[in-house]
C-alpha positions as CSV (number, residue, x, y, z in Angstrom):
1,M,143.3,108.0,163.0
2,T,143.4,104.2,163.1
3,N,140.4,102.3,161.7
4,Q,139.6,98.6,161.7
5,Y,139.5,96.9,158.3
6,E,138.8,93.5,156.9
7,T,140.4,92.2,153.7
8,V,139.4,89.0,152.0
9,F,141.5,87.9,149.1
10,I,141.3,84.9,146.7
11,M,144.4,83.3,145.4
12,T,144.6,81.2,142.2
13,P,143.9,77.4,142.9
14,V,147.0,76.3,141.0
15,L,149.3,77.3,143.9
16,S,151.0,74.8,146.1
17,D,150.5,75.0,149.8
18,E,153.9,76.6,150.2
19,Q,153.2,79.2,147.5
20,M,149.8,80.0,149.1
21,K,151.5,80.5,152.5
22,E,154.2,82.7,151.0
23,T,151.5,84.9,149.5
24,V,149.6,85.2,152.8
25,D,152.9,85.9,154.6
26,K,153.8,88.6,152.1
27,F,150.6,90.6,152.9
28,R,150.9,89.9,156.7
29,K,154.4,91.2,156.6
30,Y,153.4,94.2,154.6
31,L,150.7,95.1,157.2
32,K,153.1,94.7,160.1
33,D,155.9,96.7,158.4
34,K,153.5,99.6,157.9
35,G,152.5,99.6,161.6
36,A,149.1,97.8,161.3
37,E,147.9,95.5,164.1
38,I,146.5,92.2,162.9
39,V,143.4,91.4,165.0
40,F,142.4,88.2,163.3
41,D,143.8,86.0,160.5
42,D,141.8,83.1,159.0
43,D,142.5,80.7,156.2
44,W,139.2,79.7,154.6
45,G,140.8,77.2,152.3
46,L,139.8,76.1,148.8
47,R,136.3,77.2,147.9
48,K,134.1,77.3,144.8
49,L,133.8,80.7,143.2
50,A,130.4,82.2,142.5
51,Y,131.5,82.6,138.9
52,P,134.6,81.7,136.9
53,I,137.5,84.2,137.1
54,H,140.3,83.8,134.6
55,K,138.8,80.4,133.6
56,K,139.1,79.1,137.2
57,S,136.1,77.9,139.2
58,T,137.8,77.6,142.6
59,G,140.3,79.7,144.7
60,F,142.1,79.8,148.0
61,Y,140.3,82.3,150.3
62,H,142.0,84.2,153.2
63,L,140.7,86.8,155.6
64,L,142.8,89.4,157.4
65,E,141.2,91.7,160.0
66,Y,143.5,94.6,161.2
67,K,143.8,98.1,162.6
68,A,145.6,100.5,160.4
69,E,145.8,104.0,159.0
70,G,143.6,104.7,155.9
71,D,146.4,105.6,153.6
72,L,147.9,102.1,153.9
73,I,144.9,100.5,152.2
74,D,145.5,102.2,148.8
75,N,149.1,100.9,148.7
76,M,148.1,97.4,149.8
77,E,145.5,97.2,147.1
78,V,148.1,98.2,144.5
79,A,150.2,95.3,145.8
80,F,147.2,92.9,145.4
81,R,146.7,94.1,141.8
82,R,150.4,93.5,141.0
83,D,150.5,90.0,142.5
84,E,149.5,87.5,139.8
85,R,148.7,84.9,142.5
86,V,145.8,87.0,143.7
87,I,142.7,86.9,141.5
88,R,140.3,89.0,143.6
89,F,140.3,91.0,146.8
90,L,138.0,93.2,148.8
91,T,138.7,95.5,151.7
92,V,136.0,96.8,154.0
93,K,136.2,99.5,156.7
94,L,134.4,98.1,159.7
95,D,132.1,100.3,161.8
96,K,131.7,99.8,165.5
97,H,128.8,97.4,165.0
98,A,130.8,95.1,162.6
99,V,133.8,95.1,165.0
100,T,131.5,94.1,167.9
101,Y,129.8,91.4,165.7
102,N,133.2,89.9,164.7
103,E,134.4,89.8,168.3
104,K,131.2,88.1,169.4
105,K,131.4,85.6,166.5
106,R,135.0,84.7,167.3
107,R,134.2,84.3,171.1
108,I,131.3,81.9,170.4
109,A,133.5,79.9,167.9
110,K,136.3,79.7,170.5
111,E,133.8,78.6,173.3
112,K,132.3,76.0,170.9
113,K,135.8,74.6,170.1
114,E,136.7,74.4,173.8
115,K,133.5,72.6,174.5
116,E,134.2,70.1,171.8
117,T,137.7,69.5,173.1
118,V,136.4,68.7,176.6
119,E,133.8,66.2,175.4
């Protein structure tokens, strides 16, 4: 059965833009190769961490929302642990209310952006 998941991962702040994009592409490709459907992909940029991780106080955040089989998650999390560029990650299975909320949030953001473009 296919479920919808959301994964946020934080990459070390010492990466160049190109290295950061390579890391994100690696996990995007992993999902696509395993048959997952990426629903939403968002780069949150460089942000301050709530507490230092490996003596770093900032990190590059990235969000992936996707539909996939449950067994794919364990293998992807092993890949996150093995990649030294990723300092933290969290995967959450979305229930129907979270999926609806995310869709509504994206629709409102899109409408707001279109309205700003018109003005």
